[in-house]
C-alpha positions as CSV (number, residue, x, y, z in Angstrom):
1,M,-0.2,15.3,15.4
2,K,3.1,12.9,14.3
3,M,2.9,10.2,11.6
4,N,4.8,7.6,10.7
5,C,5.2,6.8,7.1
6,L,6.7,3.3,6.6
7,V,6.7,0.8,3.1
8,D,6.4,-3.2,4.0
9,S,7.6,-4.9,0.8
10,E,6.0,-8.0,1.8
11,L,2.6,-6.2,1.5
12,I,1.2,-7.9,-1.5
13,G,-1.5,-4.4,-1.3
14,G,-3.6,-2.6,0.6
15,A,-2.5,-0.6,3.9
16,V,-2.4,-1.8,7.8
17,I,-2.6,1.4,9.8
18,R,-1.8,1.8,13.5
19,V,-3.4,4.9,15.6
20,G,-2.1,4.2,19.8
21,D,-3.7,0.7,20.7
22,T,-6.0,0.6,17.3
23,V,-4.8,-1.8,14.5
24,L,-6.9,-1.0,10.9
25,D,-6.2,-4.1,8.9
26,N,-6.7,-3.5,5.4
27,S,-4.3,-5.6,3.7
28,L,-5.4,-8.6,0.8
29,V,-3.2,-10.9,2.6
30,S,-5.8,-10.4,5.4
31,R,-8.8,-10.1,3.2
32,L,-8.0,-13.3,2.2
33,T,-7.5,-15.0,5.4
34,R,-11.2,-14.0,6.1
35,L,-12.7,-15.3,3.5
36,K,-10.5,-17.9,4.1
37,D,-12.3,-18.2,7.6
38,V,-15.9,-17.7,6.0
39,I,-15.8,-20.2,2.9
40,K,-14.6,-22.6,5.9
41,S,-17.4,-22.3,8.0
């Protein structure tokens, strides 16, 4: 297994993990976007 760790200074909080074609996005920006979408609907 090979792992690359990168720090994105634009990422406010949380993590974005990419494994092959799968992306696990638990960043603060994506969580707030999902919350905004829920509130709008």
